[in-house]
N, C-alpha and C positions, 0 to 999 in steps of 0.2 A: 504494500500500500504506500502511496505517495505521502511523504512527510510534509506537513503544512506548518510552517514556522509562524511565530507571533508577528514577525516583520512582514511576512507575506500577507497575513490577514489584515494588518493595518493598511498596507498598500492597496489591497482590494477594497476595503471599506471606504477608502478615500475616493474610489471610482464609482460608487453606487449612484444611481439616478432614480428619480421618482417615476413610477409608472402607476397605472390604475388597473386593478384586477377586477374583472366583472364575472360574476357567477349567475348564469341564467338557470332558472328552474321552470319546469313544466307545470301547468295548472290543469285542473279537470277540464277546462275549456279546450284543451288539445284534442279531445275526442269528439268535439262538436262538428256538425256538418259545416263545411267551408273552411275548416281550420287548416287543411293541407295547403290550400292556396296561399294563405297568410304566412304559413311556415316557410313555404318556398320563397316568398318575397323577403322574409326575414333572413333566410340563408343567403339569398342573392345580395342583399344589403350588406351582410357581414363580409362576404367575399369582396364587395366593392370597397368597403372600409379597409380591408386588408390590402387590396391593390393600391389604394390611395395613400396608405401609410399610417392612419391613426391606430389600426389594429396591428400589433407586432406579432402576436401569436393567437391562433384560433384553434381551440382543442375541443372537439366534440366528446361528450361523455356517454358511454353506452353500457353502464353497469346497472341500469334499472333503479337508480337511487332517487330519481326525480330531478337531479341536476342534468341539464341538457348540454351545457357547454361552459367552458371557461375561456375568456378572452383577456389578453393583456394589451392594454392600450398605452400608446406613447402620448398621453394627454392627461390633463387634470381630471379628477373626479367630477368637477363641475361641468367641464366641457363634455365629458362622456355622458353624463346625465342628460344634457341637452340633446345629444345624438340619439340616445336610446329611447327617450320619451317620444321621439318621432317614429320609432319602429312600428310597423303595422301590427305585428303579432303582440307587441307589448301593449299598444293602445287597446287592443281587443281583449287583453287579459289572458292570452294563451301562454305567455311567458311573464314571469316576474324576474327581477334582477336585484342583486346587491353589489355595491361597489366598495372596494377597499383600496386605500392608498397603500402602495407597496414600494419596496426598494429592490432594484435589480442591477445587474451588471451589463452595461451597453455591450452589444456584440454577442450576448448569449443567444444560442439557437438550439433548436431541436436537432438531434442526430438524424442523419438520412437513413 
């Protein structure tokens, strides 16, 4: 295992940047007629936000827990709230979300 020194940890902590973590949860309205169309538009919107840059990481959750996805935004929680409140599936109550201010390391990525 790689040895991590105190000095290395201090250097890394100086490089942290603020991000916003969003946790989407599915509601009972997901089963309603017409919900699939809104979910498709929700997904399209998330891919567009990813392509444009505010979404750094988009991770769908498939464990049956009721959490549908976790997104990491390169934006403030206030700005993310404004974006998400315009989401068609959020407006219709198919998804709820919670936002958390977080710290991460610029350049972190998911492995291929």
